[in-house]
C-alpha positions as CSV (number, residue, x, y, z in Angstrom):
1,M,18.2,24.9,5.2
2,A,15.5,23.6,3.1
3,D,16.3,20.6,0.5
4,S,16.3,22.3,-2.9
5,G,15.1,19.1,-4.6
6,F,11.7,17.7,-4.7
7,G,10.6,14.6,-2.6
8,Q,12.1,12.5,0.5
9,M,15.4,11.5,0.4
10,A,16.2,8.0,1.3
11,G,19.1,5.8,0.2
12,R,20.1,7.3,-3.1
13,R,17.0,8.1,-4.4
14,R,14.1,11.0,-3.9
15,H,10.6,9.5,-3.3
16,L,7.3,10.9,-2.6
17,L,5.9,9.3,0.5
18,G,3.7,12.1,1.8
19,I,3.1,15.6,1.9
20,G,4.4,15.8,5.1
21,G,8.0,17.0,5.1
22,L,7.6,18.9,1.7
23,D,8.2,22.8,2.1
24,P,6.2,25.4,0.2
25,G,8.9,25.8,-2.4
26,Q,9.1,22.3,-3.3
27,I,5.2,22.2,-3.8
28,R,5.1,25.2,-5.6
29,S,7.8,23.7,-8.1
30,A,5.4,20.4,-8.4
31,L,2.4,22.5,-9.4
32,D,4.4,25.0,-11.7
33,L,5.8,22.1,-13.6
34,A,2.3,20.2,-13.6
35,E,0.9,23.7,-15.0
36,T,3.3,23.0,-18.2
37,Y,2.2,19.5,-18.5
38,I,-1.5,20.4,-18.6
39,S,-0.7,22.8,-21.4
40,L,1.2,19.9,-23.5
41,N,-1.1,17.3,-23.0
42,R,-3.8,19.6,-24.3
43,K,-1.8,20.2,-27.2
44,G,-0.7,16.7,-27.6
45,G,2.8,17.5,-27.4
46,P,5.0,14.4,-26.7
47,R,7.6,14.1,-24.1
48,D,10.4,11.8,-24.0
49,V,12.1,12.7,-20.7
50,L,11.8,9.1,-19.2
51,R,12.7,7.2,-22.3
52,G,14.4,4.1,-21.4
53,R,13.3,4.1,-17.8
54,T,10.9,1.5,-16.2
55,L,7.9,2.6,-14.4
56,V,5.9,-0.3,-12.1
57,N,2.5,0.1,-10.9
58,L,2.1,-2.1,-7.9
59,F,-1.4,-1.8,-6.3
60,F,-2.6,-4.1,-3.5
61,E,-6.0,-2.0,-3.8
62,N,-7.9,-1.5,-6.6
63,S,-8.2,2.2,-7.8
64,T,-8.7,2.2,-11.5
65,R,-8.3,5.9,-11.7
66,T,-5.1,6.4,-9.7
67,R,-3.6,3.6,-11.4
68,T,-4.7,4.4,-15.0
69,S,-3.5,8.2,-14.2
70,F,-0.2,7.0,-13.3
71,E,0.0,4.8,-16.5
72,L,-1.0,7.6,-18.9
73,A,1.7,9.9,-17.0
74,G,4.5,7.6,-17.4
75,K,3.6,6.8,-21.2
76,R,3.0,10.3,-22.2
77,L,6.5,10.9,-20.8
78,G,8.1,7.9,-23.0
79,A,8.6,5.2,-19.9
80,D,8.2,1.6,-20.2
81,I,5.4,0.8,-18.1
82,V,4.7,-2.5,-16.1
83,N,1.2,-3.0,-14.3
84,M,1.8,-5.8,-11.6
85,S,-1.2,-7.5,-10.2
86,T,-1.1,-8.9,-6.8
87,S,-4.0,-11.1,-7.7
88,G,-2.6,-14.6,-7.9
89,S,0.9,-13.4,-7.9
90,S,3.7,-14.0,-5.0
91,V,2.6,-11.4,-3.2
92,S,-0.7,-12.7,-2.7
93,K,0.6,-16.0,-1.6
94,G,2.6,-14.5,1.2
95,E,5.5,-12.8,-0.1
96,T,6.4,-10.1,2.2
97,L,7.0,-6.3,1.0
98,I,10.9,-6.8,1.3
99,D,10.8,-10.0,-0.7
100,T,8.9,-8.1,-3.5
101,A,11.5,-5.1,-3.1
102,M,14.3,-7.5,-3.4
103,T,12.6,-8.9,-6.4
104,L,11.9,-5.2,-7.8
105,N,15.9,-4.5,-7.3
106,A,16.8,-7.6,-9.1
107,M,14.7,-6.4,-12.1
108,H,16.5,-2.8,-12.3
109,V,13.4,-0.9,-12.1
110,D,13.5,3.0,-11.8
111,M,10.3,4.1,-10.5
112,L,7.5,2.2,-8.3
113,V,3.9,3.6,-7.7
114,V,2.6,1.5,-4.9
115,R,-0.9,1.6,-3.2
116,H,-1.3,-0.4,0.1
117,D,-4.0,-1.1,2.7
118,Q,-1.2,-0.9,5.4
119,S,0.0,2.7,6.5
120,G,3.8,2.9,6.0
121,A,4.0,0.2,3.5
122,A,5.6,2.8,0.6
123,A,8.1,4.2,3.4
124,L,9.3,0.5,3.8
125,L,9.5,-0.2,0.2
126,A,11.6,3.4,-0.1
127,Q,14.0,1.9,2.4
128,K,14.8,-1.4,0.7
129,L,14.6,-0.3,-3.0
130,D,16.9,1.4,-5.5
131,A,13.9,3.1,-7.4
132,A,12.0,5.8,-6.6
133,V,9.0,5.2,-4.7
134,I,5.6,7.2,-5.0
135,N,2.9,6.8,-2.5
136,A,-0.4,6.1,-4.2
137,G,-2.1,5.8,-0.9
138,D,-1.0,3.8,2.1
139,G,-3.8,2.9,4.5
140,T,-5.3,5.8,6.2
141,H,-2.0,7.8,6.1
142,E,-1.4,9.8,3.0
143,H,-2.2,10.3,-0.8
144,P,0.3,12.9,-1.8
145,T,-0.3,13.4,-5.7
146,Q,-4.2,13.4,-4.9
147,A,-3.4,16.7,-2.7
148,L,-1.0,18.1,-5.5
149,L,-3.7,17.6,-8.0
150,D,-6.6,19.1,-5.9
151,A,-4.1,21.9,-5.2
152,V,-3.4,22.6,-8.9
153,T,-7.1,22.6,-9.6
154,I,-7.6,25.3,-6.9
155,R,-4.8,27.4,-7.9
156,R,-6.0,27.5,-11.6
157,H,-9.5,28.7,-10.5
158,K,-8.5,31.1,-7.4
159,G,-5.2,32.2,-8.4
160,T,-3.7,31.3,-5.3
161,L,-3.7,28.6,-2.3
162,E,-3.4,31.5,0.5
163,N,-6.1,33.0,2.6
164,L,-8.7,30.5,0.9
165,T,-11.1,28.9,3.7
166,V,-11.5,25.1,2.6
167,A,-14.1,22.9,4.0
168,I,-13.2,19.2,3.9
169,C,-16.3,17.2,4.5
170,G,-17.4,13.6,5.3
171,D,-15.2,10.4,6.3
172,V,-12.2,12.4,7.5
173,L,-11.5,9.3,10.0
174,H,-10.7,6.9,7.3
175,S,-9.3,9.6,4.5
176,R,-5.8,9.7,3.6
177,V,-6.9,12.1,1.1
178,A,-8.0,14.7,3.8
179,R,-4.6,14.0,5.9
180,S,-2.7,15.0,2.6
181,N,-4.8,18.0,1.5
182,I,-4.7,19.3,5.3
183,L,-1.1,19.1,5.2
184,L,-0.5,20.8,2.0
185,L,-3.2,23.4,2.2
186,T,-2.2,24.6,5.8
187,T,1.5,24.7,4.7
188,M,0.4,27.2,1.6
189,G,-1.8,29.3,3.8
190,S,-4.9,28.4,3.7
191,R,-7.5,28.2,6.3
192,V,-9.0,24.6,6.6
193,R,-12.1,23.4,8.1
194,V,-13.2,19.7,8.6
195,I,-17.0,19.0,8.8
196,A,-18.1,15.2,9.9
197,P,-20.0,13.6,12.4
198,P,-18.4,13.0,15.5
199,T,-17.9,9.2,14.9
200,L,-15.7,10.1,11.7
201,I,-13.6,12.7,13.4
202,P,-10.2,11.7,14.2
203,S,-8.2,12.8,17.1
204,G,-5.6,15.1,16.8
205,L,-7.1,17.4,14.2
206,A,-6.6,20.5,16.3
207,A,-2.9,20.1,16.3
208,M,-2.9,20.0,12.6
209,G,-4.0,23.7,12.4
210,V,-7.9,23.0,11.5
211,E,-11.1,23.8,13.0
212,V,-13.7,21.1,13.4
213,F,-17.2,21.4,12.9
214,T,-20.0,18.7,13.3
215,D,-22.8,21.0,11.9
216,M,-22.3,21.3,8.1
217,E,-24.2,24.4,7.6
218,R,-22.1,26.2,9.9
219,G,-18.9,24.5,8.7
220,L,-19.7,25.7,5.2
221,E,-20.1,29.4,5.9
222,D,-18.2,31.4,3.4
223,A,-16.3,28.5,2.2
224,D,-14.4,29.2,-1.0
225,I,-13.7,25.4,-1.6
226,V,-16.0,22.6,-0.6
227,M,-14.0,19.2,-0.8
228,M,-16.1,16.3,-0.1
229,L,-15.0,12.8,0.9
230,R,-16.1,9.3,0.1
231,L,-17.7,7.1,2.7
232,Q,-15.0,4.3,2.9
233,K,-17.3,1.7,4.2
234,E,-14.3,-1.1,3.3
235,R,-12.4,0.6,6.3
236,M,-15.3,0.5,8.6
237,S,-15.2,-2.3,11.2
238,R,-18.3,-0.9,12.7
239,A,-21.6,1.4,11.8
240,F,-20.0,4.8,12.0
241,V,-23.1,6.4,10.6
242,P,-27.0,5.2,11.1
243,S,-27.6,5.0,7.3
244,A,-26.9,6.3,3.8
245,R,-30.3,8.3,4.0
246,E,-29.5,10.0,7.4
247,Y,-25.9,10.5,6.5
248,F,-26.8,12.5,3.3
249,R,-29.7,14.6,5.4
250,F,-26.8,15.8,7.7
251,Y,-23.7,15.8,5.8
252,G,-24.3,15.0,2.1
253,L,-23.9,18.4,-0.1
254,D,-27.0,19.5,-1.8
255,A,-28.0,23.0,-3.3
256,A,-29.4,24.3,0.1
257,K,-26.1,23.3,2.0
258,L,-23.8,24.6,-0.6
259,A,-25.5,28.1,-0.6
260,C,-24.0,28.4,2.7
261,A,-20.5,28.9,1.3
262,R,-19.5,31.7,-0.8
263,P,-21.3,32.5,-4.3
264,D,-18.3,31.2,-6.3
265,A,-17.3,28.2,-4.1
266,L,-15.6,25.3,-6.1
267,V,-17.0,21.9,-5.3
268,M,-14.4,18.8,-5.1
269,H,-14.6,15.2,-4.7
270,P,-11.6,12.8,-5.0
271,G,-14.1,10.3,-6.6
272,P,-15.3,7.6,-7.0
273,M,-18.5,9.6,-5.9
274,N,-21.3,7.9,-3.8
275,R,-24.0,10.1,-5.4
276,G,-27.0,10.7,-3.2
277,V,-25.1,9.7,-0.1
278,E,-21.8,12.5,-0.1
279,I,-23.2,14.5,-2.7
280,D,-26.3,15.4,-4.9
281,S,-26.0,14.6,-8.5
282,A,-27.5,18.1,-9.5
283,V,-24.6,19.4,-7.4
284,A,-21.7,17.3,-9.0
285,D,-22.9,17.8,-12.0
286,D,-23.0,21.6,-11.8
287,L,-20.5,23.3,-14.0
288,Q,-20.8,26.7,-12.3
289,H,-19.5,24.9,-9.0
290,S,-18.2,21.4,-9.8
291,V,-14.3,20.9,-10.9
292,I,-14.6,17.1,-10.4
293,Q,-13.9,16.4,-14.0
294,E,-11.2,18.9,-13.9
295,Q,-9.6,17.1,-11.0
296,V,-9.2,13.9,-13.3
297,E,-7.5,15.9,-16.0
298,M,-5.3,17.6,-13.3
299,G,-4.3,14.0,-12.1
300,V,-2.4,13.2,-15.3
301,A,-0.3,16.4,-15.4
302,V,0.5,16.4,-11.9
303,R,1.7,12.7,-11.7
304,M,3.8,13.5,-15.0
305,A,5.3,16.2,-12.8
306,V,6.1,14.2,-10.0
307,L,7.6,11.5,-12.1
308,D,10.0,14.1,-14.0
309,L,10.9,15.9,-10.7
310,L,11.8,12.6,-8.5
311,T,14.0,11.0,-11.6
312,R,15.9,14.4,-12.4
313,D,19.1,13.5,-10.4
314,A,19.4,10.0,-11.6
315,R,18.7,11.1,-15.0
316,G,21.5,13.8,-14.3
317,N,24.0,10.8,-13.0
318,A,23.3,8.6,-16.0
């Protein structure tokens, strides 16, 4: 029997460590609540469901967009926000994750949003912390709130996540966004394709229920959603593509390649974009297809929903 709550249980708290382990009902509950917060944000209505609670943002990797989105989400729900800088702090001087967890426990924080360059870091903290832990990206593992905000964006335009053909294109090998989206979209009934050069395709994709293409035009044929990925050069220890120009020629999204998809196809990108590498500016700014800016708006609402859902048990027992 599926757990009726949202997130993964560890200790006394629920956490969001990844999309893996969430069932369709849990995913729908998050998306439905996010819809409510979209409306409230547009009307400017305040919420105080987290008043008196403390949210800590702990980012070992830079991400202005995600960190700011969580900060806004927490503030709009009435939480007290602490942004912990790892530069020059104890963690940059050799403090272990377990030491950090013990410190945060002593401070009695309620929620921790963590981004780390090592896969599994969020899960380790969830085992040691009394707070609810939200994974804002761990290594090449998962980035669950990005997948949820992408799903909200798609559902608002297409009305459903079922029976859609979604093409995820680019640096799949290093992308936690790709992994979380594959897990969510296949769970919700979409048909997922990945398109990438052979050097950027990880092993084991077939086991995740996706189709693999190395030819972009073929992979985009009749796609409802075209989800572009950033070339993550910071994670590359060697040359995976000959050059940016060569990459764009074969795998960058321009008007000619987009014409292979359905006429009403949506274009998405988790950001930040490398214009002229993964995507042509004319396509990125084409409001007939591009929902890239809308994804940013959806991010705040989704993260409000996640913070709300993960703390409901604790609030009910307070």
